mmCIF file of the C-alpha atoms, coordinates in Angstrom:
data_MODEL
# 
_entry.id   MODEL 
# 
loop_
_atom_site.group_PDB 
_atom_site.id 
_atom_site.type_symbol 
_atom_site.label_atom_id 
_atom_site.label_alt_id 
_atom_site.label_comp_id 
_atom_site.label_asym_id 
_atom_site.label_entity_id 
_atom_site.label_seq_id 
_atom_site.pdbx_PDB_ins_code 
_atom_site.Cartn_x 
_atom_site.Cartn_y 
_atom_site.Cartn_z 
_atom_site.occupancy 
_atom_site.B_iso_or_equiv 
_atom_site.pdbx_formal_charge 
_atom_site.auth_seq_id 
_atom_site.auth_comp_id 
_atom_site.auth_asym_id 
_atom_site.auth_atom_id 
_atom_site.pdbx_PDB_model_num 
ATOM 1   C CA . MET A 1 1   ? -10.789 -16.491 -21.709 1.00 0.00 ? 1   MET A CA 1 
ATOM 2   C CA . THR A 1 2   ? -12.055 -16.494 -25.296 1.00 0.00 ? 2   THR A CA 1 
ATOM 3   C CA . ALA A 1 3   ? -10.554 -13.685 -27.368 1.00 0.00 ? 3   ALA A CA 1 
ATOM 4   C CA . ILE A 1 4   ? -9.414  -12.607 -30.811 1.00 0.00 ? 4   ILE A CA 1 
ATOM 5   C CA . SER A 1 5   ? -6.706  -9.988  -31.188 1.00 0.00 ? 5   SER A CA 1 
ATOM 6   C CA . ALA A 1 6   ? -5.091  -8.579  -34.315 1.00 0.00 ? 6   ALA A CA 1 
ATOM 7   C CA . ARG A 1 7   ? -2.170  -6.176  -34.620 1.00 0.00 ? 7   ARG A CA 1 
ATOM 8   C CA . ASP A 1 8   ? -1.369  -4.417  -37.899 1.00 0.00 ? 8   ASP A CA 1 
ATOM 9   C CA . VAL A 1 9   ? -2.495  -7.386  -40.012 1.00 0.00 ? 9   VAL A CA 1 
ATOM 10  C CA . VAL A 1 10  ? -1.549  -7.159  -43.688 1.00 0.00 ? 10  VAL A CA 1 
ATOM 11  C CA . VAL A 1 11  ? -2.625  -9.693  -46.328 1.00 0.00 ? 11  VAL A CA 1 
ATOM 12  C CA . ASP A 1 12  ? -1.365  -9.494  -49.919 1.00 0.00 ? 12  ASP A CA 1 
ATOM 13  C CA . PHE A 1 13  ? -2.340  -11.588 -52.921 1.00 0.00 ? 13  PHE A CA 1 
ATOM 14  C CA . PRO A 1 14  ? 0.397   -11.602 -55.610 1.00 0.00 ? 14  PRO A CA 1 
ATOM 15  C CA . ILE A 1 15  ? -0.700  -11.186 -59.228 1.00 0.00 ? 15  ILE A CA 1 
ATOM 16  C CA . TYR A 1 16  ? 1.415   -13.045 -61.762 1.00 0.00 ? 16  TYR A CA 1 
ATOM 17  C CA . GLY A 1 17  ? 1.710   -12.636 -65.519 1.00 0.00 ? 17  GLY A CA 1 
ATOM 18  C CA . LEU A 1 18  ? 1.055   -8.894  -65.877 1.00 0.00 ? 18  LEU A CA 1 
ATOM 19  C CA . ARG A 1 19  ? 2.976   -8.718  -69.142 1.00 0.00 ? 19  ARG A CA 1 
ATOM 20  C CA . SER A 1 20  ? 0.750   -6.348  -71.045 1.00 0.00 ? 20  SER A CA 1 
ATOM 21  C CA . ARG A 1 21  ? -0.668  -2.926  -70.292 1.00 0.00 ? 21  ARG A CA 1 
ATOM 22  C CA . SER A 1 22  ? -4.167  -4.110  -71.209 1.00 0.00 ? 22  SER A CA 1 
ATOM 23  C CA . LEU A 1 23  ? -3.996  -6.988  -68.714 1.00 0.00 ? 23  LEU A CA 1 
ATOM 24  C CA . LYS A 1 24  ? -2.651  -4.662  -66.034 1.00 0.00 ? 24  LYS A CA 1 
ATOM 25  C CA . ASN A 1 25  ? -5.484  -2.213  -66.685 1.00 0.00 ? 25  ASN A CA 1 
ATOM 26  C CA . MET A 1 26  ? -8.000  -5.046  -66.458 1.00 0.00 ? 26  MET A CA 1 
ATOM 27  C CA . VAL A 1 27  ? -6.620  -6.044  -63.066 1.00 0.00 ? 27  VAL A CA 1 
ATOM 28  C CA . ILE A 1 28  ? -6.730  -2.433  -61.868 1.00 0.00 ? 28  ILE A CA 1 
ATOM 29  C CA . ARG A 1 29  ? -10.378 -2.167  -62.892 1.00 0.00 ? 29  ARG A CA 1 
ATOM 30  C CA . ALA A 1 30  ? -11.183 -5.504  -61.220 1.00 0.00 ? 30  ALA A CA 1 
ATOM 31  C CA . ALA A 1 31  ? -9.392  -4.673  -57.967 1.00 0.00 ? 31  ALA A CA 1 
ATOM 32  C CA . THR A 1 32  ? -12.203 -2.527  -56.605 1.00 0.00 ? 32  THR A CA 1 
ATOM 33  C CA . GLY A 1 33  ? -11.624 -3.925  -53.119 1.00 0.00 ? 33  GLY A CA 1 
ATOM 34  C CA . GLY A 1 34  ? -7.998  -4.205  -52.077 1.00 0.00 ? 34  GLY A CA 1 
ATOM 35  C CA . MET A 1 35  ? -5.441  -1.640  -53.170 1.00 0.00 ? 35  MET A CA 1 
ATOM 36  C CA . LEU A 1 36  ? -2.727  -2.466  -55.706 1.00 0.00 ? 36  LEU A CA 1 
ATOM 37  C CA . ALA A 1 37  ? 0.796   -2.350  -54.307 1.00 0.00 ? 37  ALA A CA 1 
ATOM 38  C CA . ARG A 1 38  ? 4.231   -3.942  -54.726 1.00 0.00 ? 38  ARG A CA 1 
ATOM 39  C CA . ASP A 1 39  ? 5.853   -6.364  -52.314 1.00 0.00 ? 39  ASP A CA 1 
ATOM 40  C CA . ALA A 1 40  ? 9.525   -6.795  -51.422 1.00 0.00 ? 40  ALA A CA 1 
ATOM 41  C CA . ALA A 1 41  ? 10.078  -8.889  -54.567 1.00 0.00 ? 41  ALA A CA 1 
ATOM 42  C CA . GLU A 1 42  ? 8.605   -6.095  -56.722 1.00 0.00 ? 42  GLU A CA 1 
ATOM 43  C CA . ARG A 1 43  ? 5.575   -8.212  -57.633 1.00 0.00 ? 43  ARG A CA 1 
ATOM 44  C CA . VAL A 1 44  ? 2.263   -6.494  -58.160 1.00 0.00 ? 44  VAL A CA 1 
ATOM 45  C CA . VAL A 1 45  ? -0.077  -7.492  -55.313 1.00 0.00 ? 45  VAL A CA 1 
ATOM 46  C CA . VAL A 1 46  ? -3.622  -6.784  -54.233 1.00 0.00 ? 46  VAL A CA 1 
ATOM 47  C CA . ARG A 1 47  ? -3.491  -5.644  -50.603 1.00 0.00 ? 47  ARG A CA 1 
ATOM 48  C CA . ALA A 1 48  ? -6.646  -7.293  -49.248 1.00 0.00 ? 48  ALA A CA 1 
ATOM 49  C CA . LEU A 1 49  ? -6.032  -6.194  -45.641 1.00 0.00 ? 49  LEU A CA 1 
ATOM 50  C CA . ASP A 1 50  ? -3.929  -3.187  -44.750 1.00 0.00 ? 50  ASP A CA 1 
ATOM 51  C CA . GLY A 1 51  ? -2.845  -2.703  -41.136 1.00 0.00 ? 51  GLY A CA 1 
ATOM 52  C CA . VAL A 1 52  ? -5.990  -4.032  -39.427 1.00 0.00 ? 52  VAL A CA 1 
ATOM 53  C CA . SER A 1 53  ? -5.931  -4.056  -35.598 1.00 0.00 ? 53  SER A CA 1 
ATOM 54  C CA . PHE A 1 54  ? -8.670  -4.936  -33.100 1.00 0.00 ? 54  PHE A CA 1 
ATOM 55  C CA . GLU A 1 55  ? -9.526  -6.751  -29.851 1.00 0.00 ? 55  GLU A CA 1 
ATOM 56  C CA . PHE A 1 56  ? -12.629 -8.963  -29.557 1.00 0.00 ? 56  PHE A CA 1 
ATOM 57  C CA . ARG A 1 57  ? -13.605 -10.293 -26.130 1.00 0.00 ? 57  ARG A CA 1 
ATOM 58  C CA . GLU A 1 58  ? -16.213 -12.612 -24.644 1.00 0.00 ? 58  GLU A CA 1 
ATOM 59  C CA . GLY A 1 59  ? -19.718 -11.345 -25.274 1.00 0.00 ? 59  GLY A CA 1 
ATOM 60  C CA . ASP A 1 60  ? -18.776 -9.551  -28.495 1.00 0.00 ? 60  ASP A CA 1 
ATOM 61  C CA . ARG A 1 61  ? -21.070 -10.021 -31.471 1.00 0.00 ? 61  ARG A CA 1 
ATOM 62  C CA . ILE A 1 62  ? -19.154 -8.377  -34.293 1.00 0.00 ? 62  ILE A CA 1 
ATOM 63  C CA . GLY A 1 63  ? -20.710 -7.485  -37.619 1.00 0.00 ? 63  GLY A CA 1 
ATOM 64  C CA . ILE A 1 64  ? -18.225 -6.776  -40.423 1.00 0.00 ? 64  ILE A CA 1 
ATOM 65  C CA . VAL A 1 65  ? -19.628 -4.556  -43.170 1.00 0.00 ? 65  VAL A CA 1 
ATOM 66  C CA . GLY A 1 66  ? -18.166 -2.967  -46.284 1.00 0.00 ? 66  GLY A CA 1 
ATOM 67  C CA . HIS A 1 67  ? -18.377 -2.887  -50.046 1.00 0.00 ? 67  HIS A CA 1 
ATOM 68  C CA . ASN A 1 68  ? -17.731 -6.020  -52.118 1.00 0.00 ? 68  ASN A CA 1 
ATOM 69  C CA . GLY A 1 69  ? -13.994 -6.627  -52.038 1.00 0.00 ? 69  GLY A CA 1 
ATOM 70  C CA . SER A 1 70  ? -13.473 -4.565  -48.891 1.00 0.00 ? 70  SER A CA 1 
ATOM 71  C CA . GLY A 1 71  ? -11.728 -7.475  -47.128 1.00 0.00 ? 71  GLY A CA 1 
ATOM 72  C CA . LYS A 1 72  ? -14.580 -8.979  -45.097 1.00 0.00 ? 72  LYS A CA 1 
ATOM 73  C CA . THR A 1 73  ? -14.127 -12.605 -46.195 1.00 0.00 ? 73  THR A CA 1 
ATOM 74  C CA . THR A 1 74  ? -10.337 -12.302 -46.144 1.00 0.00 ? 74  THR A CA 1 
ATOM 75  C CA . LEU A 1 75  ? -10.461 -11.163 -42.522 1.00 0.00 ? 75  LEU A CA 1 
ATOM 76  C CA . LEU A 1 76  ? -12.694 -14.100 -41.561 1.00 0.00 ? 76  LEU A CA 1 
ATOM 77  C CA . ARG A 1 77  ? -10.264 -16.491 -43.227 1.00 0.00 ? 77  ARG A CA 1 
ATOM 78  C CA . VAL A 1 78  ? -7.334  -14.946 -41.387 1.00 0.00 ? 78  VAL A CA 1 
ATOM 79  C CA . ILE A 1 79  ? -9.163  -15.425 -38.077 1.00 0.00 ? 79  ILE A CA 1 
ATOM 80  C CA . ALA A 1 80  ? -9.956  -19.026 -39.073 1.00 0.00 ? 80  ALA A CA 1 
ATOM 81  C CA . GLY A 1 81  ? -6.281  -19.665 -39.840 1.00 0.00 ? 81  GLY A CA 1 
ATOM 82  C CA . ALA A 1 82  ? -6.797  -20.293 -43.555 1.00 0.00 ? 82  ALA A CA 1 
ATOM 83  C CA . TYR A 1 83  ? -4.710  -17.238 -44.571 1.00 0.00 ? 83  TYR A CA 1 
ATOM 84  C CA . GLU A 1 84  ? -1.406  -16.197 -43.044 1.00 0.00 ? 84  GLU A CA 1 
ATOM 85  C CA . PRO A 1 85  ? -0.717  -12.438 -42.798 1.00 0.00 ? 85  PRO A CA 1 
ATOM 86  C CA . VAL A 1 86  ? 2.396   -11.231 -44.619 1.00 0.00 ? 86  VAL A CA 1 
ATOM 87  C CA . SER A 1 87  ? 2.989   -8.962  -41.633 1.00 0.00 ? 87  SER A CA 1 
ATOM 88  C CA . GLY A 1 88  ? 1.359   -8.231  -38.321 1.00 0.00 ? 88  GLY A CA 1 
ATOM 89  C CA . ALA A 1 89  ? -0.081  -10.868 -35.994 1.00 0.00 ? 89  ALA A CA 1 
ATOM 90  C CA . ILE A 1 90  ? -3.398  -12.421 -35.062 1.00 0.00 ? 90  ILE A CA 1 
ATOM 91  C CA . GLU A 1 91  ? -4.104  -14.514 -31.982 1.00 0.00 ? 91  GLU A CA 1 
ATOM 92  C CA . THR A 1 92  ? -7.227  -16.507 -31.117 1.00 0.00 ? 92  THR A CA 1 
ATOM 93  C CA . LYS A 1 93  ? -8.140  -18.175 -27.835 1.00 0.00 ? 93  LYS A CA 1 
ATOM 94  C CA . GLY A 1 94  ? -10.977 -20.712 -27.940 1.00 0.00 ? 94  GLY A CA 1 
ATOM 95  C CA . ARG A 1 95  ? -12.432 -23.347 -30.253 1.00 0.00 ? 95  ARG A CA 1 
ATOM 96  C CA . ILE A 1 96  ? -13.418 -21.891 -33.624 1.00 0.00 ? 96  ILE A CA 1 
ATOM 97  C CA . ALA A 1 97  ? -16.339 -23.044 -35.767 1.00 0.00 ? 97  ALA A CA 1 
ATOM 98  C CA . SER A 1 98  ? -15.918 -21.680 -39.294 1.00 0.00 ? 98  SER A CA 1 
ATOM 99  C CA . MET A 1 99  ? -19.116 -21.542 -41.369 1.00 0.00 ? 99  MET A CA 1 
ATOM 100 C CA . LEU A 1 100 ? -17.304 -20.036 -44.356 1.00 0.00 ? 100 LEU A CA 1 
ATOM 101 C CA . SER A 1 101 ? -17.325 -23.194 -46.473 1.00 0.00 ? 101 SER A CA 1 
ATOM 102 C CA . VAL A 1 102 ? -19.086 -26.036 -44.709 1.00 0.00 ? 102 VAL A CA 1 
ATOM 103 C CA . THR A 1 103 ? -18.350 -28.519 -47.543 1.00 0.00 ? 103 THR A CA 1 
ATOM 104 C CA . LEU A 1 104 ? -14.609 -27.785 -47.588 1.00 0.00 ? 104 LEU A CA 1 
ATOM 105 C CA . GLY A 1 105 ? -12.527 -30.961 -47.769 1.00 0.00 ? 105 GLY A CA 1 
ATOM 106 C CA . MET A 1 106 ? -15.369 -33.384 -48.356 1.00 0.00 ? 106 MET A CA 1 
ATOM 107 C CA . ASP A 1 107 ? -14.335 -36.238 -50.664 1.00 0.00 ? 107 ASP A CA 1 
ATOM 108 C CA . PRO A 1 108 ? -16.952 -37.111 -53.314 1.00 0.00 ? 108 PRO A CA 1 
ATOM 109 C CA . GLU A 1 109 ? -15.570 -40.645 -53.622 1.00 0.00 ? 109 GLU A CA 1 
ATOM 110 C CA . ALA A 1 110 ? -15.826 -41.329 -49.882 1.00 0.00 ? 110 ALA A CA 1 
ATOM 111 C CA . THR A 1 111 ? -19.052 -42.363 -48.166 1.00 0.00 ? 111 THR A CA 1 
ATOM 112 C CA . GLY A 1 112 ? -21.100 -40.033 -46.036 1.00 0.00 ? 112 GLY A CA 1 
ATOM 113 C CA . TYR A 1 113 ? -19.851 -41.792 -42.909 1.00 0.00 ? 113 TYR A CA 1 
ATOM 114 C CA . GLU A 1 114 ? -16.230 -41.434 -44.004 1.00 0.00 ? 114 GLU A CA 1 
ATOM 115 C CA . ASN A 1 115 ? -16.770 -37.763 -44.807 1.00 0.00 ? 115 ASN A CA 1 
ATOM 116 C CA . ILE A 1 116 ? -18.027 -37.142 -41.282 1.00 0.00 ? 116 ILE A CA 1 
ATOM 117 C CA . PHE A 1 117 ? -14.516 -37.881 -40.039 1.00 0.00 ? 117 PHE A CA 1 
ATOM 118 C CA . VAL A 1 118 ? -12.790 -36.135 -42.969 1.00 0.00 ? 118 VAL A CA 1 
ATOM 119 C CA . ARG A 1 119 ? -14.712 -32.902 -42.489 1.00 0.00 ? 119 ARG A CA 1 
ATOM 120 C CA . ALA A 1 120 ? -14.383 -33.111 -38.703 1.00 0.00 ? 120 ALA A CA 1 
ATOM 121 C CA . ALA A 1 121 ? -10.595 -33.458 -39.019 1.00 0.00 ? 121 ALA A CA 1 
ATOM 122 C CA . ILE A 1 122 ? -10.484 -30.263 -41.100 1.00 0.00 ? 122 ILE A CA 1 
ATOM 123 C CA . MET A 1 123 ? -12.447 -28.593 -38.303 1.00 0.00 ? 123 MET A CA 1 
ATOM 124 C CA . GLY A 1 124 ? -9.689  -29.651 -35.909 1.00 0.00 ? 124 GLY A CA 1 
ATOM 125 C CA . LEU A 1 125 ? -11.709 -32.372 -34.181 1.00 0.00 ? 125 LEU A CA 1 
ATOM 126 C CA . LYS A 1 126 ? -10.250 -35.721 -33.153 1.00 0.00 ? 126 LYS A CA 1 
ATOM 127 C CA . PRO A 1 127 ? -12.003 -38.993 -34.105 1.00 0.00 ? 127 PRO A CA 1 
ATOM 128 C CA . ARG A 1 128 ? -12.795 -39.670 -30.437 1.00 0.00 ? 128 ARG A CA 1 
ATOM 129 C CA . GLU A 1 129 ? -14.654 -36.344 -30.289 1.00 0.00 ? 129 GLU A CA 1 
ATOM 130 C CA . VAL A 1 130 ? -16.713 -37.097 -33.385 1.00 0.00 ? 130 VAL A CA 1 
ATOM 131 C CA . ALA A 1 131 ? -17.500 -40.797 -32.935 1.00 0.00 ? 131 ALA A CA 1 
ATOM 132 C CA . PRO A 1 132 ? -20.130 -40.259 -30.199 1.00 0.00 ? 132 PRO A CA 1 
ATOM 133 C CA . ARG A 1 133 ? -21.919 -37.760 -32.456 1.00 0.00 ? 133 ARG A CA 1 
ATOM 134 C CA . VAL A 1 134 ? -22.220 -39.876 -35.610 1.00 0.00 ? 134 VAL A CA 1 
ATOM 135 C CA . SER A 1 135 ? -25.720 -41.109 -34.726 1.00 0.00 ? 135 SER A CA 1 
ATOM 136 C CA . GLU A 1 136 ? -26.864 -37.560 -34.031 1.00 0.00 ? 136 GLU A CA 1 
ATOM 137 C CA . ILE A 1 137 ? -25.389 -36.348 -37.354 1.00 0.00 ? 137 ILE A CA 1 
ATOM 138 C CA . ARG A 1 138 ? -27.204 -39.169 -39.163 1.00 0.00 ? 138 ARG A CA 1 
ATOM 139 C CA . GLU A 1 139 ? -30.501 -38.275 -37.508 1.00 0.00 ? 139 GLU A CA 1 
ATOM 140 C CA . PHE A 1 140 ? -30.197 -34.537 -38.050 1.00 0.00 ? 140 PHE A CA 1 
ATOM 141 C CA . SER A 1 141 ? -29.131 -34.818 -41.710 1.00 0.00 ? 141 SER A CA 1 
ATOM 142 C CA . GLU A 1 142 ? -32.029 -37.216 -42.424 1.00 0.00 ? 142 GLU A CA 1 
ATOM 143 C CA . LEU A 1 143 ? -29.807 -39.065 -44.913 1.00 0.00 ? 143 LEU A CA 1 
ATOM 144 C CA . GLY A 1 144 ? -30.282 -42.549 -43.443 1.00 0.00 ? 144 GLY A CA 1 
ATOM 145 C CA . ASP A 1 145 ? -28.770 -45.295 -45.609 1.00 0.00 ? 145 ASP A CA 1 
ATOM 146 C CA . TYR A 1 146 ? -27.364 -42.711 -48.033 1.00 0.00 ? 146 TYR A CA 1 
ATOM 147 C CA . LEU A 1 147 ? -24.522 -42.293 -45.549 1.00 0.00 ? 147 LEU A CA 1 
ATOM 148 C CA . ASP A 1 148 ? -23.219 -45.674 -46.746 1.00 0.00 ? 148 ASP A CA 1 
ATOM 149 C CA . MET A 1 149 ? -22.967 -44.342 -50.310 1.00 0.00 ? 149 MET A CA 1 
ATOM 150 C CA . PRO A 1 150 ? -20.304 -42.133 -51.950 1.00 0.00 ? 150 PRO A CA 1 
ATOM 151 C CA . VAL A 1 151 ? -21.071 -38.441 -51.647 1.00 0.00 ? 151 VAL A CA 1 
ATOM 152 C CA . ARG A 1 152 ? -20.814 -38.081 -55.447 1.00 0.00 ? 152 ARG A CA 1 
ATOM 153 C CA . MET A 1 153 ? -24.210 -39.779 -55.584 1.00 0.00 ? 153 MET A CA 1 
ATOM 154 C CA . TYR A 1 154 ? -25.800 -37.063 -53.417 1.00 0.00 ? 154 TYR A CA 1 
ATOM 155 C CA . SER A 1 155 ? -27.718 -34.087 -54.697 1.00 0.00 ? 155 SER A CA 1 
ATOM 156 C CA . SER A 1 156 ? -26.265 -30.696 -53.782 1.00 0.00 ? 156 SER A CA 1 
ATOM 157 C CA . GLY A 1 157 ? -28.957 -30.342 -51.126 1.00 0.00 ? 157 GLY A CA 1 
ATOM 158 C CA . MET A 1 158 ? -28.051 -33.684 -49.555 1.00 0.00 ? 158 MET A CA 1 
ATOM 159 C CA . SER A 1 159 ? -24.368 -32.721 -49.480 1.00 0.00 ? 159 SER A CA 1 
ATOM 160 C CA . MET A 1 160 ? -25.205 -29.449 -47.755 1.00 0.00 ? 160 MET A CA 1 
ATOM 161 C CA . ARG A 1 161 ? -27.374 -31.263 -45.189 1.00 0.00 ? 161 ARG A CA 1 
ATOM 162 C CA . LEU A 1 162 ? -24.491 -33.534 -44.286 1.00 0.00 ? 162 LEU A CA 1 
ATOM 163 C CA . ALA A 1 163 ? -21.944 -30.731 -44.235 1.00 0.00 ? 163 ALA A CA 1 
ATOM 164 C CA . PHE A 1 164 ? -24.168 -28.554 -42.054 1.00 0.00 ? 164 PHE A CA 1 
ATOM 165 C CA . ALA A 1 165 ? -24.875 -31.395 -39.616 1.00 0.00 ? 165 ALA A CA 1 
ATOM 166 C CA . ILE A 1 166 ? -21.144 -32.060 -39.242 1.00 0.00 ? 166 ILE A CA 1 
ATOM 167 C CA . SER A 1 167 ? -20.150 -28.393 -38.962 1.00 0.00 ? 167 SER A CA 1 
ATOM 168 C CA . THR A 1 168 ? -22.675 -27.734 -36.198 1.00 0.00 ? 168 THR A CA 1 
ATOM 169 C CA . CYS A 1 169 ? -22.275 -30.959 -34.230 1.00 0.00 ? 169 CYS A CA 1 
ATOM 170 C CA . ILE A 1 170 ? -20.082 -29.417 -31.516 1.00 0.00 ? 170 ILE A CA 1 
ATOM 171 C CA . ALA A 1 171 ? -20.533 -26.086 -29.757 1.00 0.00 ? 171 ALA A CA 1 
ATOM 172 C CA . ALA A 1 172 ? -17.732 -23.577 -30.307 1.00 0.00 ? 172 ALA A CA 1 
ATOM 173 C CA . ASP A 1 173 ? -16.344 -20.584 -28.441 1.00 0.00 ? 173 ASP A CA 1 
ATOM 174 C CA . ILE A 1 174 ? -15.964 -18.523 -31.633 1.00 0.00 ? 174 ILE A CA 1 
ATOM 175 C CA . ILE A 1 175 ? -18.287 -18.693 -34.646 1.00 0.00 ? 175 ILE A CA 1 
ATOM 176 C CA . LEU A 1 176 ? -17.310 -17.185 -38.002 1.00 0.00 ? 176 LEU A CA 1 
ATOM 177 C CA . MET A 1 177 ? -19.959 -16.649 -40.673 1.00 0.00 ? 177 MET A CA 1 
ATOM 178 C CA . ASP A 1 178 ? -19.872 -15.033 -44.108 1.00 0.00 ? 178 ASP A CA 1 
ATOM 179 C CA . GLU A 1 179 ? -23.545 -14.055 -44.356 1.00 0.00 ? 179 GLU A CA 1 
ATOM 180 C CA . TRP A 1 180 ? -26.110 -15.974 -42.308 1.00 0.00 ? 180 TRP A CA 1 
ATOM 181 C CA . LEU A 1 181 ? -25.967 -19.662 -43.264 1.00 0.00 ? 181 LEU A CA 1 
ATOM 182 C CA . SER A 1 182 ? -29.125 -21.107 -44.827 1.00 0.00 ? 182 SER A CA 1 
ATOM 183 C CA . VAL A 1 183 ? -29.341 -24.645 -46.217 1.00 0.00 ? 183 VAL A CA 1 
ATOM 184 C CA . GLY A 1 184 ? -31.849 -27.165 -47.518 1.00 0.00 ? 184 GLY A CA 1 
ATOM 185 C CA . ASP A 1 185 ? -35.521 -27.208 -48.384 1.00 0.00 ? 185 ASP A CA 1 
ATOM 186 C CA . PRO A 1 186 ? -37.997 -25.153 -46.293 1.00 0.00 ? 186 PRO A CA 1 
ATOM 187 C CA . ALA A 1 187 ? -38.661 -27.915 -43.732 1.00 0.00 ? 187 ALA A CA 1 
ATOM 188 C CA . PHE A 1 188 ? -34.969 -28.680 -43.187 1.00 0.00 ? 188 PHE A CA 1 
ATOM 189 C CA . ARG A 1 189 ? -34.066 -24.990 -43.300 1.00 0.00 ? 189 ARG A CA 1 
ATOM 190 C CA . GLU A 1 190 ? -36.298 -24.242 -40.327 1.00 0.00 ? 190 GLU A CA 1 
ATOM 191 C CA . LYS A 1 191 ? -34.681 -27.017 -38.290 1.00 0.00 ? 191 LYS A CA 1 
ATOM 192 C CA . ALA A 1 192 ? -31.217 -25.873 -39.376 1.00 0.00 ? 192 ALA A CA 1 
ATOM 193 C CA . GLN A 1 193 ? -31.928 -22.273 -38.401 1.00 0.00 ? 193 GLN A CA 1 
ATOM 194 C CA . GLN A 1 194 ? -33.031 -23.330 -34.923 1.00 0.00 ? 194 GLN A CA 1 
ATOM 195 C CA . ARG A 1 195 ? -29.831 -25.330 -34.492 1.00 0.00 ? 195 ARG A CA 1 
ATOM 196 C CA . LEU A 1 196 ? -27.671 -22.511 -35.814 1.00 0.00 ? 196 LEU A CA 1 
ATOM 197 C CA . ARG A 1 197 ? -29.367 -20.001 -33.520 1.00 0.00 ? 197 ARG A CA 1 
ATOM 198 C CA . ARG A 1 198 ? -28.660 -22.209 -30.480 1.00 0.00 ? 198 ARG A CA 1 
ATOM 199 C CA . LEU A 1 199 ? -25.033 -22.552 -31.553 1.00 0.00 ? 199 LEU A CA 1 
ATOM 200 C CA . VAL A 1 200 ? -24.668 -18.788 -31.979 1.00 0.00 ? 200 VAL A CA 1 
ATOM 201 C CA . ASP A 1 201 ? -26.347 -18.076 -28.639 1.00 0.00 ? 201 ASP A CA 1 
ATOM 202 C CA . GLN A 1 202 ? -23.944 -20.462 -26.881 1.00 0.00 ? 202 GLN A CA 1 
ATOM 203 C CA . ALA A 1 203 ? -20.847 -19.012 -28.556 1.00 0.00 ? 203 ALA A CA 1 
ATOM 204 C CA . ARG A 1 204 ? -18.758 -16.522 -26.618 1.00 0.00 ? 204 ARG A CA 1 
ATOM 205 C CA . ILE A 1 205 ? -17.821 -14.524 -29.733 1.00 0.00 ? 205 ILE A CA 1 
ATOM 206 C CA . LEU A 1 206 ? -19.657 -14.223 -33.059 1.00 0.00 ? 206 LEU A CA 1 
ATOM 207 C CA . VAL A 1 207 ? -18.031 -12.644 -36.119 1.00 0.00 ? 207 VAL A CA 1 
ATOM 208 C CA . LEU A 1 208 ? -20.554 -12.162 -38.937 1.00 0.00 ? 208 LEU A CA 1 
ATOM 209 C CA . ALA A 1 209 ? -19.635 -10.568 -42.270 1.00 0.00 ? 209 ALA A CA 1 
ATOM 210 C CA . SER A 1 210 ? -22.539 -9.305  -44.339 1.00 0.00 ? 210 SER A CA 1 
ATOM 211 C CA . ASN A 1 211 ? -23.663 -6.772  -46.914 1.00 0.00 ? 211 ASN A CA 1 
ATOM 212 C CA . ASP A 1 212 ? -26.977 -6.589  -45.038 1.00 0.00 ? 212 ASP A CA 1 
ATOM 213 C CA . GLU A 1 213 ? -26.528 -4.016  -42.272 1.00 0.00 ? 213 GLU A CA 1 
ATOM 214 C CA . ARG A 1 214 ? -29.993 -4.765  -40.885 1.00 0.00 ? 214 ARG A CA 1 
ATOM 215 C CA . LEU A 1 215 ? -28.968 -8.421  -40.403 1.00 0.00 ? 215 LEU A CA 1 
ATOM 216 C CA . VAL A 1 216 ? -25.844 -7.223  -38.617 1.00 0.00 ? 216 VAL A CA 1 
ATOM 217 C CA . ARG A 1 217 ? -27.762 -4.855  -36.351 1.00 0.00 ? 217 ARG A CA 1 
ATOM 218 C CA . ASP A 1 218 ? -30.246 -7.626  -35.471 1.00 0.00 ? 218 ASP A CA 1 
ATOM 219 C CA . ASN A 1 219 ? -27.504 -10.042 -34.413 1.00 0.00 ? 219 ASN A CA 1 
ATOM 220 C CA . CYS A 1 220 ? -24.505 -7.985  -33.294 1.00 0.00 ? 220 CYS A CA 1 
ATOM 221 C CA . ASN A 1 221 ? -23.519 -5.440  -30.656 1.00 0.00 ? 221 ASN A CA 1 
ATOM 222 C CA . ARG A 1 222 ? -20.538 -3.956  -32.506 1.00 0.00 ? 222 ARG A CA 1 
ATOM 223 C CA . ILE A 1 223 ? -19.889 -3.075  -36.157 1.00 0.00 ? 223 ILE A CA 1 
ATOM 224 C CA . MET A 1 224 ? -16.509 -3.112  -37.886 1.00 0.00 ? 224 MET A CA 1 
ATOM 225 C CA . ARG A 1 225 ? -16.404 -1.136  -41.129 1.00 0.00 ? 225 ARG A CA 1 
ATOM 226 C CA . LEU A 1 226 ? -13.875 -2.039  -43.808 1.00 0.00 ? 226 LEU A CA 1 
ATOM 227 C CA . SER A 1 227 ? -12.986 -0.117  -46.946 1.00 0.00 ? 227 SER A CA 1 
ATOM 228 C CA . HIS A 1 228 ? -10.297 -1.175  -49.419 1.00 0.00 ? 228 HIS A CA 1 
ATOM 229 C CA . GLY A 1 229 ? -8.727  -3.454  -46.821 1.00 0.00 ? 229 GLY A CA 1 
ATOM 230 C CA . LYS A 1 230 ? -8.569  -0.825  -44.071 1.00 0.00 ? 230 LYS A CA 1 
ATOM 231 C CA . MET A 1 231 ? -10.666 -0.717  -40.922 1.00 0.00 ? 231 MET A CA 1 
ATOM 232 C CA . THR A 1 232 ? -12.403 2.645   -40.916 1.00 0.00 ? 232 THR A CA 1 
ATOM 233 C CA . ALA A 1 233 ? -14.489 2.189   -37.753 1.00 0.00 ? 233 ALA A CA 1 
ATOM 234 C CA . LEU A 1 234 ? -15.236 -0.202  -34.909 1.00 0.00 ? 234 LEU A CA 1 
ATOM 235 C CA . GLU A 1 235 ? -18.327 1.056   -33.120 1.00 0.00 ? 235 GLU A CA 1 
ATOM 236 C CA . ASN A 1 236 ? -20.854 -0.137  -30.586 1.00 0.00 ? 236 ASN A CA 1 
ATOM 237 C CA . ILE A 1 237 ? -24.462 -0.533  -31.719 1.00 0.00 ? 237 ILE A CA 1 
# 
């Protein structure tokens, strides 16, 4: 059964080089999200998540809301496995599709075709899972012969088309999004939105972080509220 569970998750980001009072004050002013603390080594840290616990089950559509720096993106990255908690535990059951950075890991010197397999590997897919979908990725991205060229020759829009086509080529049990993903020119964007909507509808759990509470209410059935790294509420809509 698809699920995400977290127990007392804490994530700290150490801050190095605080040698002067002015620099320390600057960091304090900048750390409007996580709280400043000290770890076991007496380093100053920003506590991005502070004792977060929850249980997400099949059918949950979770919207994470909170002020900038409240810990929304950090929590998504912990669920995705990109960040390791300094204490507490998180467990996921099911294939995860992370839409947090769809171009992550793409090599500008490699061709589009080569990057299909590079990006897919970062997503945890095996070559045998991706190979049957290469033709479909080519067709959806509309890049044609450009896939034989190095990605450094692509425009930013072309790179995003390829990255989106790869990231959405296989249905997932859990989808993580930091704001609703939108890519490409108007014509491609409409096609991409239809594909993304199908992917979301098929997913067993959606976790969507956003500053737009209306977007969250339109797409989710539960809201998690974060403030300074702490979960202040988890409520049904």
